[in-house]
N, CA, C and O atoms as CSV, one atom per row, in Angstrom:
chain,resi,resn,atom,element,x,y,z
A,1,UNK,N,N,158.274,88.639,65.965
A,1,UNK,CA,C,158.594,89.963,66.555
A,1,UNK,C,C,157.887,90.219,67.774
A,1,UNK,O,O,156.758,89.754,67.930
A,2,UNK,N,N,158.465,90.940,68.686
A,2,UNK,CA,C,157.835,91.245,69.854
A,2,UNK,C,C,158.072,92.824,70.078
A,2,UNK,O,O,158.793,93.502,69.347
A,3,UNK,N,N,157.392,93.292,71.146
A,3,UNK,CA,C,157.645,94.627,71.604
A,3,UNK,C,C,158.639,94.625,72.829
A,3,UNK,O,O,158.810,93.658,73.570
A,4,UNK,N,N,159.230,95.768,72.929
A,4,UNK,CA,C,160.056,96.019,74.166
A,4,UNK,C,C,159.740,97.328,74.670
A,4,UNK,O,O,159.164,98.112,73.917
A,5,UNK,N,N,160.065,97.701,75.943
A,5,UNK,CA,C,159.810,98.875,76.603
A,5,UNK,C,C,161.041,99.604,76.643
A,5,UNK,O,O,161.986,99.039,77.192
A,6,UNK,N,N,161.229,100.839,76.133
A,6,UNK,CA,C,162.441,101.706,76.180
A,6,UNK,C,C,162.577,102.364,77.534
A,6,UNK,O,O,161.689,102.322,78.386
A,7,UNK,N,N,163.737,102.973,77.685
A,7,UNK,CA,C,163.972,103.876,78.943
A,7,UNK,C,C,163.099,104.956,78.968
A,7,UNK,O,O,163.098,105.653,79.982
A,8,UNK,N,N,162.247,105.270,77.912
A,8,UNK,CA,C,161.278,106.451,78.104
A,8,UNK,C,C,160.168,106.171,79.003
A,8,UNK,O,O,159.387,107.035,79.400
A,9,UNK,N,N,160.118,104.862,79.333
A,9,UNK,CA,C,158.975,104.410,80.321
A,9,UNK,C,C,158.965,105.269,81.664
A,9,UNK,O,O,160.002,105.475,82.294
A,10,UNK,N,N,157.849,105.706,82.017
A,10,UNK,CA,C,157.664,106.515,83.282
A,10,UNK,C,C,156.881,105.611,84.332
A,10,UNK,O,O,156.297,106.133,85.282
A,11,UNK,N,N,156.890,104.362,84.145
A,11,UNK,CA,C,156.260,103.446,85.023
A,11,UNK,C,C,154.815,103.811,85.468
A,11,UNK,O,O,154.437,103.649,86.629
A,12,UNK,N,N,154.096,104.270,84.566
A,12,UNK,CA,C,152.633,104.766,84.916
A,12,UNK,C,C,151.712,103.547,85.047
A,12,UNK,O,O,150.676,103.606,85.710
A,13,UNK,N,N,152.124,102.394,84.376
A,13,UNK,CA,C,151.283,101.231,84.474
A,13,UNK,C,C,150.062,101.090,83.463
A,13,UNK,O,O,149.275,100.147,83.541
A,14,UNK,N,N,149.968,102.041,82.559
A,14,UNK,CA,C,148.894,102.062,81.666
A,14,UNK,C,C,148.904,100.744,80.783
A,14,UNK,O,O,147.855,100.177,80.477
A,15,UNK,N,N,150.121,100.306,80.404
A,15,UNK,CA,C,150.286,99.211,79.417
A,15,UNK,C,C,149.918,97.829,79.898
A,15,UNK,O,O,149.372,96.974,79.201
A,16,UNK,N,N,150.309,97.686,81.289
A,16,UNK,CA,C,150.103,96.276,81.863
A,16,UNK,C,C,148.681,95.809,81.706
A,16,UNK,O,O,148.571,94.696,81.194
A,17,UNK,N,N,147.656,96.380,82.016
A,17,UNK,CA,C,146.354,95.825,81.992
A,17,UNK,C,C,145.803,95.656,80.483
A,17,UNK,O,O,144.796,94.990,80.247
A,18,UNK,N,N,146.506,96.278,79.539
A,18,UNK,CA,C,145.922,96.210,78.161
A,18,UNK,C,C,146.605,95.030,77.450
A,18,UNK,O,O,146.197,94.753,76.322
A,19,UNK,N,N,147.598,94.307,77.985
A,19,UNK,CA,C,148.216,93.224,77.366
A,19,UNK,C,C,147.288,92.035,77.452
A,19,UNK,O,O,146.951,91.643,78.569
A,20,UNK,N,N,146.824,91.396,76.307
A,20,UNK,CA,C,145.962,90.294,76.441
A,20,UNK,C,C,146.536,88.996,76.704
A,20,UNK,O,O,145.788,88.038,76.898
A,21,UNK,N,N,148.001,88.850,76.735
A,21,UNK,CA,C,148.520,87.545,77.124
A,21,UNK,C,C,149.420,87.842,78.390
A,21,UNK,O,O,150.331,87.062,78.666
A,22,UNK,N,N,149.188,88.902,79.120
A,22,UNK,CA,C,149.981,89.221,80.523
A,22,UNK,C,C,151.575,89.075,80.290
A,22,UNK,O,O,152.310,88.404,81.014
A,23,UNK,N,N,151.938,89.727,79.294
A,23,UNK,CA,C,153.440,89.621,79.010
A,23,UNK,C,C,154.136,90.881,79.663
A,23,UNK,O,O,155.357,90.983,79.542
A,24,UNK,N,N,153.497,91.745,80.278
A,24,UNK,CA,C,154.114,93.012,80.814
A,24,UNK,C,C,153.985,92.823,82.209
A,24,UNK,O,O,152.980,92.365,82.752
A,25,UNK,N,N,155.156,93.231,82.856
A,25,UNK,CA,C,155.302,93.297,84.370
A,25,UNK,C,C,156.141,94.326,84.791
A,25,UNK,O,O,156.936,94.828,83.997
A,26,UNK,N,N,156.050,94.727,86.037
A,26,UNK,CA,C,156.902,95.798,86.555
A,26,UNK,C,C,158.279,95.299,86.770
A,26,UNK,O,O,158.487,94.306,87.467
A,27,UNK,N,N,159.259,95.988,86.166
A,27,UNK,CA,C,160.600,95.606,86.390
A,27,UNK,C,C,161.223,96.350,87.558
A,27,UNK,O,O,160.514,96.893,88.406
A,28,UNK,N,N,162.726,96.378,87.608
A,28,UNK,CA,C,163.389,97.112,88.573
A,28,UNK,C,C,163.010,98.637,88.612
A,28,UNK,O,O,162.690,99.230,89.642
A,29,UNK,N,N,163.088,99.197,87.360
A,29,UNK,CA,C,162.880,100.654,87.395
A,29,UNK,C,C,161.777,100.992,86.293
A,29,UNK,O,O,161.194,102.072,86.382
A,30,UNK,N,N,161.492,100.174,85.330
A,30,UNK,CA,C,160.464,100.368,84.265
A,30,UNK,C,C,159.793,99.043,83.989
A,30,UNK,O,O,160.313,97.972,84.301
A,31,UNK,N,N,158.730,99.140,83.448
A,31,UNK,CA,C,157.866,97.950,82.924
A,31,UNK,C,C,158.665,97.213,81.942
A,31,UNK,O,O,159.429,97.848,81.214
A,32,UNK,N,N,158.563,95.853,81.838
A,32,UNK,CA,C,159.233,94.973,80.898
A,32,UNK,C,C,158.267,94.062,80.244
A,32,UNK,O,O,157.238,93.666,80.793
A,33,UNK,N,N,158.617,93.768,79.127
A,33,UNK,CA,C,157.816,92.755,78.232
A,33,UNK,C,C,158.596,91.461,78.091
A,33,UNK,O,O,159.769,91.451,77.719
A,34,UNK,N,N,157.855,90.283,78.425
A,34,UNK,CA,C,158.415,88.932,78.029
A,34,UNK,C,C,158.274,88.647,76.678
A,34,UNK,O,O,157.186,88.365,76.176
A,35,UNK,N,N,159.461,88.713,75.979
A,35,UNK,CA,C,159.480,88.580,74.515
A,35,UNK,C,C,158.834,87.169,74.097
A,35,UNK,O,O,158.169,87.044,73.068
A,36,UNK,N,N,159.064,86.236,74.891
A,36,UNK,CA,C,158.575,84.857,74.599
A,36,UNK,C,C,156.987,84.721,74.612
A,36,UNK,O,O,156.381,83.843,73.998
A,37,UNK,N,N,156.396,85.713,75.398
A,37,UNK,CA,C,154.908,85.617,75.605
A,37,UNK,C,C,154.181,86.694,74.669
A,37,UNK,O,O,153.001,86.573,74.341
A,38,UNK,N,N,154.952,87.699,74.293
A,38,UNK,CA,C,154.473,88.829,73.606
A,38,UNK,C,C,153.877,88.298,72.180
A,38,UNK,O,O,154.510,87.474,71.521
A,39,UNK,N,N,152.706,88.783,71.772
A,39,UNK,CA,C,152.116,88.297,70.538
A,39,UNK,C,C,152.064,89.411,69.438
A,39,UNK,O,O,151.403,89.300,68.406
A,40,UNK,N,N,152.885,90.571,69.788
A,40,UNK,CA,C,153.080,91.582,68.887
A,40,UNK,C,C,151.892,92.310,68.346
A,40,UNK,O,O,151.823,92.721,67.188
A,41,UNK,N,N,150.819,92.468,69.390
A,41,UNK,CA,C,149.494,93.037,69.053
A,41,UNK,C,C,149.543,94.548,69.061
A,41,UNK,O,O,148.730,95.183,68.389
A,42,UNK,N,N,150.427,95.123,69.765
A,42,UNK,CA,C,150.588,96.601,69.851
A,42,UNK,C,C,149.722,97.382,70.870
A,42,UNK,O,O,149.777,98.602,71.025
A,43,UNK,N,N,148.897,96.513,71.560
A,43,UNK,CA,C,147.994,97.197,72.512
A,43,UNK,C,C,148.730,98.112,73.443
A,43,UNK,O,O,148.363,99.273,73.627
A,44,UNK,N,N,149.808,97.558,74.050
A,44,UNK,CA,C,150.536,98.405,74.925
A,44,UNK,C,C,151.062,99.804,74.237
A,44,UNK,O,O,151.009,100.866,74.857
A,45,UNK,N,N,151.496,99.722,73.105
A,45,UNK,CA,C,151.908,101.039,72.351
A,45,UNK,C,C,150.775,101.936,72.246
A,45,UNK,O,O,150.965,103.142,72.405
A,46,UNK,N,N,149.516,101.445,71.975
A,46,UNK,CA,C,148.492,102.376,71.818
A,46,UNK,C,C,147.970,103.126,73.027
A,46,UNK,O,O,147.272,104.133,72.907
A,47,UNK,N,N,148.342,102.587,74.253
A,47,UNK,CA,C,147.903,103.418,75.401
A,47,UNK,C,C,148.999,104.104,76.205
A,47,UNK,O,O,148.758,104.827,77.172
A,48,UNK,N,N,150.285,103.818,75.722
A,48,UNK,CA,C,151.453,104.462,76.408
A,48,UNK,C,C,151.525,105.992,76.220
A,48,UNK,O,O,151.658,106.429,75.077
A,49,UNK,N,N,151.448,106.792,77.224
A,49,UNK,CA,C,151.545,108.221,77.025
A,49,UNK,C,C,152.900,108.670,76.567
A,49,UNK,O,O,152.953,109.798,76.076
A,50,UNK,N,N,153.893,108.041,76.641
A,50,UNK,CA,C,155.153,108.482,76.244
A,50,UNK,C,C,155.855,107.720,75.021
A,50,UNK,O,O,156.972,108.053,74.623
A,51,UNK,N,N,155.121,106.679,74.458
A,51,UNK,CA,C,155.636,105.980,73.400
A,51,UNK,C,C,156.841,104.933,73.756
A,51,UNK,O,O,157.721,104.664,72.938
A,52,UNK,N,N,156.786,104.429,74.935
A,52,UNK,CA,C,157.855,103.535,75.318
A,52,UNK,C,C,157.934,102.270,74.716
A,52,UNK,O,O,159.014,101.802,74.355
A,53,UNK,N,N,156.696,101.592,74.564
A,53,UNK,CA,C,156.739,100.405,73.901
A,53,UNK,C,C,156.982,100.521,72.325
A,53,UNK,O,O,156.303,101.258,71.610
A,54,UNK,N,N,158.061,99.687,71.843
A,54,UNK,CA,C,158.413,99.808,70.451
A,54,UNK,C,C,158.588,98.410,70.040
A,54,UNK,O,O,158.711,97.513,70.874
A,55,UNK,N,N,158.603,98.177,68.610
A,55,UNK,CA,C,158.796,96.820,68.145
A,55,UNK,C,C,160.234,96.505,68.262
A,55,UNK,O,O,161.078,97.309,67.866
A,56,UNK,N,N,160.532,95.432,68.760
A,56,UNK,CA,C,161.995,95.032,68.993
A,56,UNK,C,C,162.648,94.539,67.751
A,56,UNK,O,O,163.825,94.180,67.774
């Protein structure tokens, strides 16, 4: 299982530096998570101010 970032993302960037495996990057309009790299740790969800990262 991995996390994904929903359309609730406000592109604040808080999640990107928290990912221990660098699975998060800036997409076209919101941040995105590479499902193949994500280790399902939840670090991104813990720092997101709007709750955009959710378990896929």
